[in-house]
ZANU-704511 format. One line per 4 residues: number of its first residue (from 1); their letters; for each residue y negated, x negated, z negated of N, C-alpha, C, O. Coordinates in nm, 3 decimals, always signed. Example, Ala and Ser with C-alpha at 12.3 -4.5 7.8 and 13.67 -1.06 7.14 Angstrom:
BEGIN
1) AS) +0.569:-1.319:-0.780:+0.450:-1.230:-0.780:+0.330:-1.320:-0.780:+0.332:-1.424:-0.846  +0.225:-1.285:-0.708:+0.106:-1.367:-0.714:-0.003:-1.290:-0.787:-0.114:-1.341:-0.804
REM end
This chain:
BEGIN
1) XXXX) +1.514:+2.567:+4.775:+1.439:+2.663:+4.711:+1.450:+2.646:+4.541:+1.351:+2.667:+4.470  +1.564:+2.612:+4.491:+1.570:+2.593:+4.342:+1.503:+2.476:+4.295:+1.432:+2.475:+4.194  +1.527:+2.367:+4.374:+1.452:+2.226:+4.351:+1.296:+2.252:+4.359:+1.223:+2.193:+4.279  +1.244:+2.336:+4.450:+1.107:+2.367:+4.452:+1.039:+2.421:+4.314:+0.938:+2.383:+4.257
5) XXXX) +1.140:+2.534:+4.280:+1.101:+2.610:+4.162:+1.106:+2.505:+4.036:+1.017:+2.494:+3.953  +1.210:+2.440:+4.037:+1.226:+2.338:+3.932:+1.107:+2.232:+3.926:+1.059:+2.198:+3.818  +1.065:+2.184:+4.040:+0.956:+2.095:+4.045:+0.801:+2.157:+4.001:+0.705:+2.096:+3.954  +0.812:+2.287:+4.031:+0.685:+2.361:+3.996:+0.672:+2.388:+3.854:+0.565:+2.384:+3.793
9) XXXX) +0.796:+2.417:+3.797:+0.798:+2.437:+3.652:+0.774:+2.316:+3.570:+0.705:+2.320:+3.468  +0.832:+2.206:+3.615:+0.805:+2.078:+3.560:+0.674:+2.025:+3.570:+0.618:+1.977:+3.472  +0.622:+2.032:+3.680:+0.461:+2.023:+3.698:+0.378:+2.101:+3.594:+0.289:+2.047:+3.527  +0.413:+2.234:+3.584:+0.335:+2.310:+3.483:+0.341:+2.278:+3.331:+0.250:+2.289:+3.250
13) XXXX) +0.484:+2.230:+3.309:+0.501:+2.191:+3.169:+0.445:+2.037:+3.143:+0.431:+1.994:+3.028  +0.420:+1.972:+3.242:+0.354:+1.853:+3.224:+0.211:+1.855:+3.221:+0.155:+1.759:+3.169  +0.144:+1.946:+3.266:+0.007:+1.978:+3.272:-0.042:+2.058:+3.157:-0.161:+2.057:+3.124  +0.058:+2.135:+3.088:+0.019:+2.217:+2.972:-0.055:+2.147:+2.885:-0.168:+2.191:+2.864
17) XXXX) -0.016:+2.031:+2.819:-0.102:+1.962:+2.721:-0.249:+1.949:+2.762:-0.335:+1.980:+2.680  -0.279:+1.912:+2.865:-0.416:+1.898:+2.936:-0.488:+2.026:+2.936:-0.606:+2.031:+2.901  -0.423:+2.127:+2.973:-0.479:+2.261:+2.982:-0.537:+2.292:+2.857:-0.656:+2.315:+2.838  -0.421:+2.292:+2.744:-0.440:+2.342:+2.612:-0.561:+2.259:+2.558:-0.654:+2.321:+2.507
21) XXXX) -0.568:+2.117:+2.566:-0.671:+2.052:+2.498:-0.820:+2.088:+2.572:-0.921:+2.093:+2.503  -0.824:+2.112:+2.705:-0.951:+2.151:+2.758:-1.000:+2.278:+2.719:-1.120:+2.303:+2.726  -0.906:+2.373:+2.672:-0.963:+2.497:+2.624:-1.033:+2.500:+2.489:-1.102:+2.599:+2.465  -1.023:+2.395:+2.390:-1.081:+2.404:+2.283:-1.215:+2.347:+2.264:-1.259:+2.272:+2.350
25) XXXX) -1.282:+2.376:+2.161:-1.419:+2.308:+2.112:-1.389:+2.239:+1.997:-1.333:+2.297:+1.904  -1.422:+2.108:+1.989:-1.389:+2.016:+1.888:-1.502:+1.988:+1.776:-1.609:+1.938:+1.810  -1.479:+2.016:+1.658:-1.599:+1.987:+1.573:-1.552:+1.896:+1.452:-1.439:+1.899:+1.404  -1.648:+1.822:+1.413:-1.652:+1.738:+1.270:-1.718:+1.816:+1.178:-1.815:+1.884:+1.209
29) XXXX) -1.661:+1.810:+1.036:-1.717:+1.862:+0.933:-1.727:+1.774:+0.823:-1.633:+1.698:+0.800  -1.846:+1.773:+0.738:-1.845:+1.684:+0.629:-1.936:+1.734:+0.525:-2.033:+1.805:+0.552  -1.902:+1.694:+0.396:-2.000:+1.729:+0.291:-2.009:+1.597:+0.197:-1.917:+1.520:+0.169  -2.130:+1.593:+0.161:-2.162:+1.458:+0.068:-2.239:+1.508:-0.059:-2.333:+1.586:-0.045
33) XXXX) -2.203:+1.467:-0.178:-2.267:+1.518:-0.285:-2.259:+1.418:-0.403:-2.160:+1.344:-0.410  -2.349:+1.411:-0.488:-2.343:+1.314:-0.591:-2.268:+1.363:-0.718:-2.299:+1.474:-0.761  -2.183:+1.299:-0.777:-2.108:+1.341:-0.892:-2.066:+1.210:-0.968:-2.094:+1.099:-0.923  -1.999:+1.228:-1.085:-1.943:+1.116:-1.160:-1.819:+1.105:-1.158:-1.754:+1.209:-1.165
37) XXXX) -1.755:+0.987:-1.149:-1.611:+0.954:-1.132:-1.558:+0.986:-1.275:-1.634:+1.042:-1.353  -1.442:+0.957:-1.310:-1.359:+0.968:-1.436:-1.415:+0.881:-1.539:-1.399:+0.910:-1.658  -1.483:+0.770:-1.500:-1.554:+0.682:-1.609:-1.684:+0.713:-1.633:-1.744:+0.645:-1.716  -1.747:+0.811:-1.570:-1.871:+0.851:-1.596:-1.985:+0.779:-1.497:-2.106:+0.799:-1.515
41) XXXX) -1.940:+0.704:-1.404:-2.031:+0.642:-1.315:-2.074:+0.726:-1.213:-1.991:+0.791:-1.150  -2.212:+0.734:-1.184:-2.252:+0.803:-1.078:-2.214:+0.760:-0.945:-2.233:+0.643:-0.911  -2.162:+0.845:-0.866:-2.100:+0.818:-0.727:-2.137:+0.918:-0.619:-2.179:+1.031:-0.643  -2.117:+0.868:-0.500:-2.141:+0.971:-0.378:-1.990:+1.021:-0.349:-1.898:+0.940:-0.354
45) XXXX) -1.968:+1.149:-0.321:-1.838:+1.193:-0.291:-1.836:+1.254:-0.148:-1.915:+1.343:-0.121  -1.754:+1.213:-0.064:-1.744:+1.262:+0.076:-1.616:+1.356:+0.097:-1.505:+1.338:+0.046  -1.651:+1.453:+0.178:-1.543:+1.545:+0.231:-1.555:+1.542:+0.359:-1.668:+1.563:+0.405  -1.449:+1.516:+0.446:-1.457:+1.528:+0.595:-1.346:+1.569:+0.652:-1.241:+1.532:+0.598
49) XXXX) -1.336:+1.652:+0.774:-1.232:+1.682:+0.840:-1.271:+1.712:+0.983:-1.389:+1.700:+1.017  -1.174:+1.752:+1.071:-1.197:+1.797:+1.214:-1.124:+1.920:+1.253:-1.017:+1.949:+1.198  -1.172:+1.984:+1.335:-1.128:+2.123:+1.389:-1.104:+2.129:+1.533:-1.177:+2.057:+1.601  -1.022:+2.196:+1.589:-1.016:+2.232:+1.737:-1.029:+2.396:+1.728:-0.956:+2.461:+1.653
53) XXXX) -1.118:+2.450:+1.802:-1.152:+2.585:+1.788:-1.128:+2.641:+1.926:-1.199:+2.611:+2.022  -1.019:+2.728:+1.935:-0.966:+2.771:+2.064:-1.031:+2.919:+2.081:-1.062:+2.985:+1.983  -1.048:+2.964:+2.207:-1.122:+3.087:+2.214:-1.022:+3.197:+2.173:-0.901:+3.174:+2.176  -1.075:+3.323:+2.132:-0.988:+3.425:+2.079:-0.883:+3.465:+2.179:-0.767:+3.483:+2.140
57) XXXX) -0.917:+3.481:+2.304:-0.816:+3.525:+2.396:-0.706:+3.431:+2.437:-0.612:+3.462:+2.510  -0.730:+3.297:+2.376:-0.630:+3.196:+2.394:-0.503:+3.219:+2.320:-0.510:+3.282:+2.215  -0.377:+3.172:+2.365:-0.255:+3.195:+2.271:-0.237:+3.079:+2.183:-0.128:+3.070:+2.127  -0.320:+2.992:+2.163:-0.317:+2.875:+2.077:-0.400:+2.902:+1.936:-0.517:+2.938:+1.945
61) XXXX) -0.344:+2.886:+1.818:-0.430:+2.917:+1.704:-0.523:+2.779:+1.693:-0.490:+2.669:+1.739  -0.641:+2.809:+1.623:-0.713:+2.702:+1.577:-0.640:+2.610:+1.487:-0.557:+2.651:+1.406  -0.677:+2.472:+1.505:-0.619:+2.376:+1.439:-0.722:+2.277:+1.368:-0.834:+2.260:+1.415  -0.677:+2.210:+1.246:-0.762:+2.128:+1.176:-0.670:+1.998:+1.119:-0.548:+1.989:+1.118
65) XXXX) -0.767:+1.905:+1.074:-0.692:+1.797:+1.022:-0.682:+1.839:+0.877:-0.734:+1.948:+0.851  -0.623:+1.772:+0.775:-0.642:+1.793:+0.629:-0.787:+1.746:+0.601:-0.848:+1.677:+0.683  -0.838:+1.783:+0.488:-0.959:+1.744:+0.440:-0.950:+1.587:+0.354:-0.877:+1.565:+0.258  -1.017:+1.519:+0.398:-1.010:+1.371:+0.325:-1.130:+1.369:+0.226:-1.245:+1.392:+0.264
69) XXXX) -1.097:+1.338:+0.090:-1.187:+1.339:-0.009:-1.193:+1.189:-0.059:-1.098:+1.141:-0.121  -1.327:+1.103:-0.024:-1.344:+0.987:-0.080:-1.443:+0.976:-0.165:-1.543:+1.046:-0.153  -1.428:+0.878:-0.272:-1.527:+0.855:-0.366:-1.580:+0.714:-0.341:-1.505:+0.623:-0.305  -1.701:+0.698:-0.361:-1.785:+0.574:-0.345:-1.722:+0.475:-0.456:-1.693:+0.505:-0.572
73) XXXX) -1.708:+0.344:-0.392:-1.659:+0.243:-0.477:-1.505:+0.229:-0.506:-1.458:+0.149:-0.587  -1.429:+0.325:-0.424:-1.292:+0.347:-0.470:-1.219:+0.335:-0.325:-1.268:+0.373:-0.219  -1.098:+0.277:-0.340:-1.008:+0.280:-0.229:-0.903:+0.391:-0.216:-0.822:+0.401:-0.124  -0.918:+0.476:-0.326:-0.816:+0.578:-0.336:-0.898:+0.697:-0.263:-1.018:+0.716:-0.285
77) XXXX) -0.821:+0.772:-0.176:-0.883:+0.897:-0.113:-0.757:+1.018:-0.123:-0.638:+0.993:-0.141  -0.805:+1.126:-0.110:-0.725:+1.241:-0.130:-0.713:+1.316:-0.004:-0.813:+1.320:+0.067  -0.613:+1.372:+0.033:-0.608:+1.456:+0.158:-0.549:+1.602:+0.108:-0.437:+1.615:+0.059  -0.638:+1.704:+0.127:-0.606:+1.829:+0.100:-0.562:+1.896:+0.230:-0.632:+1.895:+0.331
81) XXXX) -0.443:+1.955:+0.221:-0.378:+2.030:+0.333:-0.354:+2.172:+0.303:-0.365:+2.213:+0.187  -0.322:+2.249:+0.403:-0.255:+2.388:+0.377:-0.135:+2.401:+0.459:-0.088:+2.305:+0.520  -0.084:+2.520:+0.461:+0.058:+2.524:+0.518:+0.065:+2.507:+0.661:+0.177:+2.513:+0.711  -0.042:+2.486:+0.740:-0.042:+2.446:+0.878:-0.019:+2.297:+0.901:-0.002:+2.253:+1.015
85) XXXX) -0.020:+2.222:+0.793:-0.015:+2.062:+0.808:+0.115:+2.034:+0.740:+0.153:+2.089:+0.637  +0.177:+1.945:+0.806:+0.310:+1.881:+0.789:+0.323:+1.811:+0.647:+0.431:+1.794:+0.590  +0.185:+1.771:+0.593:+0.185:+1.688:+0.483:+0.155:+1.774:+0.350:+0.136:+1.724:+0.240  +0.153:+1.911:+0.377:+0.119:+1.989:+0.256:+0.216:+1.991:+0.140:+0.335:+2.018:+0.158
89) XXXX) +0.171:+1.963:+0.029:+0.275:+1.945:-0.070:+0.311:+2.082:-0.136:+0.238:+2.178:-0.114  +0.421:+2.096:-0.218:+0.474:+2.217:-0.269:+0.401:+2.250:-0.411:+0.443:+2.343:-0.479  +0.307:+2.183:-0.449:+0.267:+2.200:-0.582:+0.183:+2.341:-0.593:+0.162:+2.387:-0.706  +0.139:+2.407:-0.484:+0.071:+2.522:-0.490:+0.046:+2.584:-0.349:+0.091:+2.525:-0.251
93) XXXX) -0.028:+2.707:-0.334:-0.051:+2.747:-0.193:-0.190:+2.729:-0.166:-0.263:+2.680:-0.252  -0.227:+2.760:-0.068:-0.386:+2.719:-0.020:-0.394:+2.596:+0.020:-0.302:+2.529:+0.068  -0.522:+2.558:-0.003:-0.574:+2.426:+0.047:-0.554:+2.342:-0.084:-0.617:+2.372:-0.185  -0.456:+2.225:-0.084:-0.438:+2.152:-0.194:-0.403:+2.034:-0.168:-0.384:+1.996:-0.052
97) XXXX) -0.387:+1.951:-0.285:-0.344:+1.798:-0.287:-0.266:+1.786:-0.412:-0.318:+1.819:-0.519  -0.143:+1.738:-0.407:-0.057:+1.734:-0.526:-0.069:+1.595:-0.579:-0.107:+1.502:-0.507  -0.036:+1.580:-0.704:-0.040:+1.440:-0.778:+0.050:+1.358:-0.740:+0.133:+1.402:-0.661  +0.059:+1.240:-0.776:+0.151:+1.119:-0.747:+0.188:+1.063:-0.872:+0.099:+1.035:-0.952
101) XXXX) +0.309:+1.041:-0.900:+0.375:+0.986:-1.001:+0.324:+0.859:-1.028:+0.329:+0.778:-0.935  +0.270:+0.820:-1.145:+0.233:+0.673:-1.193:+0.082:+0.665:-1.139:+0.022:+0.561:-1.165  +0.022:+0.754:-1.075:-0.117:+0.733:-1.028:-0.206:+0.821:-1.101:-0.321:+0.792:-1.135  -0.143:+0.936:-1.126:-0.246:+1.051:-1.183:-0.181:+1.114:-1.315:-0.061:+1.115:-1.343
105) XXXX) -0.282:+1.163:-1.386:-0.268:+1.244:-1.508:-0.325:+1.382:-1.505:-0.429:+1.404:-1.444  -0.254:+1.486:-1.576:-0.333:+1.619:-1.593:-0.451:+1.576:-1.674:-0.438:+1.503:-1.772  -0.571:+1.624:-1.629:-0.680:+1.592:-1.716:-0.692:+1.689:-1.834:-0.765:+1.648:-1.923  -0.648:+1.783:-1.850:-0.662:+1.887:-1.967:-0.568:+1.828:-2.077:-0.600:+1.834:-2.196
109) XXXX) -0.466:+1.777:-2.041:-0.348:+1.723:-2.142:-0.321:+1.591:-2.142:-0.255:+1.544:-2.235  -0.366:+1.508:-2.037:-0.332:+1.388:-2.035:-0.182:+1.344:-2.004:-0.140:+1.228:-2.002  -0.116:+1.451:-1.983:+0.034:+1.440:-1.932:+0.050:+1.374:-1.809:-0.037:+1.401:-1.727  +0.148:+1.286:-1.769:+0.170:+1.228:-1.636:+0.171:+1.350:-1.545:+0.224:+1.455:-1.580
113) XXXX) +0.106:+1.333:-1.419:+0.130:+1.415:-1.301:+0.235:+1.355:-1.207:+0.272:+1.237:-1.203  +0.278:+1.460:-1.131:+0.365:+1.419:-1.027:+0.353:+1.515:-0.908:+0.257:+1.593:-0.904  +0.448:+1.512:-0.811:+0.430:+1.584:-0.690:+0.439:+1.743:-0.705:+0.426:+1.817:-0.608  +0.459:+1.782:-0.814:+0.459:+1.914:-0.846:+0.338:+1.964:-0.925:+0.327:+2.079:-0.968
117) XXXX) +0.245:+1.863:-0.941:+0.125:+1.901:-1.006:+0.005:+1.917:-0.912:-0.023:+1.833:-0.827  -0.072:+2.039:-0.934:-0.177:+2.054:-0.862:-0.297:+1.961:-0.897:-0.339:+1.981:-1.012  -0.360:+1.869:-0.832:-0.474:+1.796:-0.866:-0.607:+1.832:-0.812:-0.712:+1.825:-0.876  -0.597:+1.873:-0.684:-0.728:+1.921:-0.605:-0.696:+2.031:-0.534:-0.588:+2.038:-0.475
121) XXXX) -0.789:+2.133:-0.533:-0.783:+2.256:-0.447:-0.922:+2.296:-0.416:-1.023:+2.278:-0.484  -0.907:+2.364:-0.283:-1.036:+2.417:-0.226:-1.035:+2.567:-0.233:-0.942:+2.630:-0.183  -1.139:+2.628:-0.294:-1.132:+2.758:-0.294:-1.012:+2.809:-0.374:-0.937:+2.890:-0.321  -0.992:+2.770:-0.487:-0.882:+2.801:-0.568:-0.852:+2.948:-0.585:-0.941:+3.031:-0.602
125) XXXX) -0.718:+2.977:-0.581:-0.693:+3.125:-0.598:-0.665:+3.198:-0.470:-0.595:+3.299:-0.469  -0.725:+3.142:-0.351:-0.696:+3.187:-0.225:-0.576:+3.137:-0.162:-0.583:+3.042:-0.084  -0.457:+3.198:-0.191:-0.321:+3.153:-0.143:-0.323:+3.139:+0.010:-0.254:+3.050:+0.061  -0.385:+3.209:+0.077:-0.366:+3.206:+0.220:-0.478:+3.122:+0.304:-0.489:+3.114:+0.426
129) XXXX) -0.561:+3.061:+0.201:-0.676:+2.980:+0.262:-0.625:+2.873:+0.364:-0.521:+2.811:+0.344  -0.700:+2.855:+0.469:-0.674:+2.767:+0.563:-0.805:+2.666:+0.590:-0.919:+2.709:+0.574  -0.783:+2.538:+0.629:-0.911:+2.457:+0.646:-0.993:+2.502:+0.750:-1.116:+2.498:+0.739  -0.926:+2.552:+0.866:-1.002:+2.612:+0.978:-1.082:+2.724:+0.952:-1.169:+2.755:+1.033
133) XXXX) -1.063:+2.795:+0.839:-1.161:+2.894:+0.799:-1.276:+2.866:+0.711:-1.351:+2.954:+0.668  -1.288:+2.734:+0.684:-1.389:+2.704:+0.583:-1.512:+2.710:+0.655:-1.520:+2.667:+0.771  -1.630:+2.773:+0.580:-1.760:+2.803:+0.644:-1.865:+2.693:+0.603:-1.840:+2.573:+0.605  -1.979:+2.744:+0.567:-2.075:+2.647:+0.537:-2.083:+2.595:+0.399:-2.182:+2.532:+0.362
137) XXXX) -1.970:+2.621:+0.312:-1.985:+2.570:+0.173:-1.831:+2.599:+0.127:-1.762:+2.687:+0.178  -1.789:+2.515:+0.026:-1.664:+2.542:-0.024:-1.669:+2.503:-0.179:-1.763:+2.438:-0.226  -1.556:+2.550:-0.257:-1.538:+2.505:-0.400:-1.438:+2.416:-0.411:-1.326:+2.441:-0.367  -1.469:+2.296:-0.475:-1.363:+2.183:-0.493:-1.333:+2.186:-0.624:-1.421:+2.150:-0.702
141) XXXX) -1.211:+2.226:-0.674:-1.152:+2.215:-0.808:-1.077:+2.074:-0.837:-0.983:+2.039:-0.766  -1.116:+2.005:-0.930:-1.048:+1.881:-0.962:-0.968:+1.892:-1.103:-1.028:+1.910:-1.208  -0.832:+1.882:-1.095:-0.756:+1.919:-1.229:-0.691:+1.787:-1.280:-0.623:+1.792:-1.382  -0.709:+1.663:-1.210:-0.634:+1.541:-1.261:-0.748:+1.412:-1.267:-0.853:+1.404:-1.204
145) XXXX) -0.701:+1.332:-1.348:-0.776:+1.203:-1.356:-0.678:+1.077:-1.322:-0.556:+1.086:-1.331  -0.737:+0.976:-1.289:-0.636:+0.863:-1.234:-0.578:+0.805:-1.363:-0.644:+0.793:-1.467  -0.445:+0.770:-1.349:-0.386:+0.707:-1.471:-0.464:+0.561:-1.497:-0.484:+0.518:-1.611  -0.495:+0.507:-1.403:-0.587:+0.359:-1.409:-0.702:+0.383:-1.317:-0.688:+0.458:-1.221
149) XXXX) -0.812:+0.323:-1.342:-0.920:+0.323:-1.256:-0.939:+0.216:-1.168:-1.009:+0.226:-1.067  -0.860:+0.081:-1.212:-0.876:-0.036:-1.132:-0.740:-0.097:-1.108:-0.655:-0.087:-1.196  -0.717:-0.158:-0.999:-0.587:-0.231:-0.956:-0.619:-0.377:-0.930:-0.723:-0.416:-0.877  -0.513:-0.459:-0.976:-0.532:-0.601:-0.925:-0.626:-0.678:-1.040:-0.686:-0.625:-1.133
153) XXXX) -0.620:-0.798:-1.009:-0.714:-0.890:-1.100:-0.805:-0.995:-1.027:-0.784:-1.047:-0.918  -0.906:-1.012:-1.109:-0.997:-1.125:-1.045:-1.065:-1.057:-0.926:-1.104:-0.940:-0.928  -1.074:-1.140:-0.822:-1.156:-1.096:-0.696:-1.076:-1.009:-0.611:-1.125:-0.948:-0.516  -0.945:-1.004:-0.646:-0.849:-0.899:-0.566:-0.839:-0.768:-0.635:-0.760:-0.684:-0.591
157) XXXX) -0.916:-0.744:-0.745:-0.933:-0.611:-0.807:-1.009:-0.518:-0.724:-1.107:-0.551:-0.658  -0.954:-0.390:-0.732:-1.022:-0.279:-0.649:-1.018:-0.160:-0.750:-0.944:-0.145:-0.847  -1.120:-0.073:-0.699:-1.133:+0.069:-0.776:-1.051:+0.151:-0.711:-1.029:+0.144:-0.590  -0.992:+0.245:-0.800:-0.906:+0.351:-0.748:-0.932:+0.484:-0.824:-0.856:+0.581:-0.828
161) XXXX) -1.065:+0.469:-0.890:-1.112:+0.590:-0.955:-1.145:+0.711:-0.845:-1.135:+0.689:-0.724  -1.181:+0.831:-0.895:-1.209:+0.931:-0.817:-1.294:+1.041:-0.896:-1.316:+1.026:-1.017  -1.339:+1.146:-0.831:-1.428:+1.255:-0.865:-1.369:+1.293:-1.003:-1.248:+1.315:-1.010  -1.450:+1.301:-1.116:-1.430:+1.352:-1.251:-1.377:+1.492:-1.244:-1.431:+1.571:-1.165
165) XXXX) -1.278:+1.531:-1.317:-1.208:+1.636:-1.341:-1.305:+1.739:-1.396:-1.398:+1.697:-1.465  -1.292:+1.877:-1.373:-1.403:+1.980:-1.434:-1.326:+2.106:-1.430:-1.248:+2.126:-1.337  -1.341:+2.187:-1.521:-1.274:+2.322:-1.526:-1.359:+2.417:-1.424:-1.311:+2.519:-1.375  -1.486:+2.371:-1.398:-1.574:+2.452:-1.305:-1.571:+2.375:-1.174:-1.601:+2.256:-1.167
169) XXXX) -1.531:+2.454:-1.061:-1.542:+2.379:-0.935:-1.676:+2.334:-0.890:-1.780:+2.391:-0.922  -1.667:+2.224:-0.809:-1.788:+2.158:-0.743:-1.816:+2.251:-0.618:-1.726:+2.284:-0.539  -1.937:+2.288:-0.607:-2.004:+2.350:-0.490:-2.029:+2.261:-0.382:-2.119:+2.183:-0.412  -1.985:+2.244:-0.269:-2.004:+2.160:-0.147:-2.052:+2.229:-0.054:-1.990:+2.326:-0.011
173) XXXX) -2.181:+2.190:+0.000:-2.228:+2.228:+0.129:-2.170:+2.156:+0.239:-2.153:+2.035:+0.226  -2.134:+2.220:+0.356:-2.074:+2.160:+0.457:-2.150:+2.143:+0.587:-2.213:+2.242:+0.620  -2.157:+2.037:+0.666:-2.242:+2.026:+0.787:-2.130:+2.024:+0.891:-2.029:+1.956:+0.880  -2.157:+2.100:+0.987:-2.072:+2.101:+1.114:-2.119:+2.073:+1.228:-2.227:+2.128:+1.251
177) XXXX) -2.068:+1.988:+1.332:-2.136:+1.960:+1.452:-2.026:+1.925:+1.557:-1.917:+1.882:+1.518  -2.051:+1.941:+1.682:-1.977:+1.911:+1.778:-1.923:+1.770:+1.766:-2.004:+1.681:+1.742  -1.790:+1.738:+1.780:-1.735:+1.591:+1.761:-1.799:+1.497:+1.874:-1.806:+1.521:+1.994  -1.839:+1.392:+1.811:-1.897:+1.298:+1.897:-2.054:+1.298:+1.901:-2.119:+1.213:+1.962
181) XXXX) -2.107:+1.399:+1.833:-2.255:+1.412:+1.836:-2.331:+1.305:+1.749:-2.293:+1.286:+1.634  -2.419:+1.249:+1.792:-2.492:+1.134:+1.726:-2.536:+1.199:+1.593:-2.520:+1.130:+1.492  -2.583:+1.308:+1.582:-2.653:+1.368:+1.461:-2.543:+1.435:+1.362:-2.573:+1.493:+1.258  -2.405:+1.418:+1.415:-2.289:+1.480:+1.340:-2.210:+1.388:+1.259:-2.122:+1.429:+1.183
185) XXXX) -2.241:+1.254:+1.276:-2.157:+1.156:+1.203:-2.196:+1.155:+1.045:-2.313:+1.154:+1.006  -2.092:+1.154:+0.966:-2.127:+1.160:+0.819:-2.194:+1.025:+0.780:-2.155:+0.918:+0.829  -2.290:+1.034:+0.694:-2.357:+0.910:+0.645:-2.268:+0.802:+0.593:-2.169:+0.837:+0.530  -2.292:+0.676:+0.613:-2.216:+0.573:+0.549:-2.252:+0.546:+0.411:-2.368:+0.513:+0.383
189) XXXX) -2.156:+0.557:+0.318:-2.184:+0.543:+0.169:-2.230:+0.385:+0.130:-2.168:+0.288:+0.174  -2.332:+0.375:+0.055:-2.374:+0.248:+0.033:-2.283:+0.174:-0.075:-2.272:+0.220:-0.189  -2.220:+0.062:-0.035:-2.122:+0.003:-0.151:-2.203:-0.081:-0.229:-2.152:-0.116:-0.335  -2.327:-0.127:-0.202:-2.405:-0.222:-0.294:-2.409:-0.190:-0.442:-2.425:-0.276:-0.529
193) XXXX) -2.391:-0.047:-0.468:-2.376:-0.015:-0.609:-2.262:-0.057:-0.660:-2.262:-0.077:-0.782  -2.146:-0.078:-0.588:-2.026:-0.117:-0.648:-2.029:-0.249:-0.708:-1.971:-0.267:-0.815  -2.105:-0.364:-0.635:-2.110:-0.487:-0.679:-2.198:-0.498:-0.807:-2.211:-0.612:-0.852  -2.257:-0.403:-0.867:-2.340:-0.412:-0.978:-2.252:-0.371:-1.099:-2.286:-0.395:-1.214
197) X) -2.132:-0.304:-1.065:-2.024:-0.261:-1.173:-1.971:-0.400:-1.243:-1.886:-0.396:-1.331
REM end
């Protein structure tokens, strides 16, 4: 009898991940907008992330990936996380990305940034903000600039510039669609403009 209960319990535990994943609705989110990078070049800026939305009656909380911010013609991307993500930095509360020593500077002062420097934030001032709660728009505040905008030499050179810092947040409109939907994929940024630089 004990072996039967043990087997039943083990079977339930093994099936639990499949049951949990089957209860969620999965969504892709993205925003694309034109802006300047730190050198003043016009670029497309892309924000994207994914969420798993569980029913209100279910015991699992909604989940998300961090927000990835990508700048056209740059290999540098940012990941903005909240306290539900393992990679959330300690530089601030809310949805944030912290600086990296040697790569970033505080835009207002020019001082070197580090992992205690808040460089990017979403809906700044909302200490309890979570990525899963973002609706049809968000405010993206950029407080850092890159220490260098290009790395390497000759044909191996790559851009590492990103969205220009501003004391006023960028308003970004967000598109949401079921994950995998053909009309929900973010557009591909045209890199032909990068060759002209």
